[in-house]
C-alpha positions in Angstrom: 5.1 -18.4 -4.4 5.7 -19.1 -8.1 6.9 -16.4 -10.5 3.6 -16.5 -12.3 1.7 -15.9 -9.0 3.9 -12.9 -8.1 3.4 -11.4 -11.6 -0.4 -11.9 -11.3 -0.5 -10.3 -7.8 1.7 -7.3 -9.0 -0.7 -6.8 -12.0 -3.7 -6.9 -9.7 -2.0 -4.3 -7.4 -1.2 -2.1 -10.4 -4.7 -2.4 -11.8 -6.1 -1.6 -8.3 -4.1 1.6 -8.1 -1.9 0.3 -5.2 1.4 0.4 -7.0 3.0 2.0 -10.1 5.9 0.8 -12.2 8.6 3.3 -13.3 11.1 1.3 -15.3 12.6 -1.1 -12.9 11.3 0.8 -9.8 8.0 0.1 -8.1 6.2 3.0 -6.4 3.8 2.3 -3.5 0.8 4.5 -4.1 -1.6 3.2 -1.4 0.6 2.0 1.5 -2.3 1.8 4.0 -4.3 -0.6 1.8 -1.2 -2.7 1.0 -0.6 -3.0 4.8 -4.2 -4.1 5.3 -3.9 -6.7 2.6 -0.7 -8.0 4.2 -2.4 -8.3 7.6 -5.5 -10.0 6.3 -3.7 -12.3 3.8 
């Protein structure tokens, strides 16, 4: 996966309320939904 693709996915996750950025840290807000996304692709 390219850097641009990762940045786009991370932004989508942030906009969807799945993750939150705190400086250099990433907080997982909705782990259950992230797990479903990882299973479904």
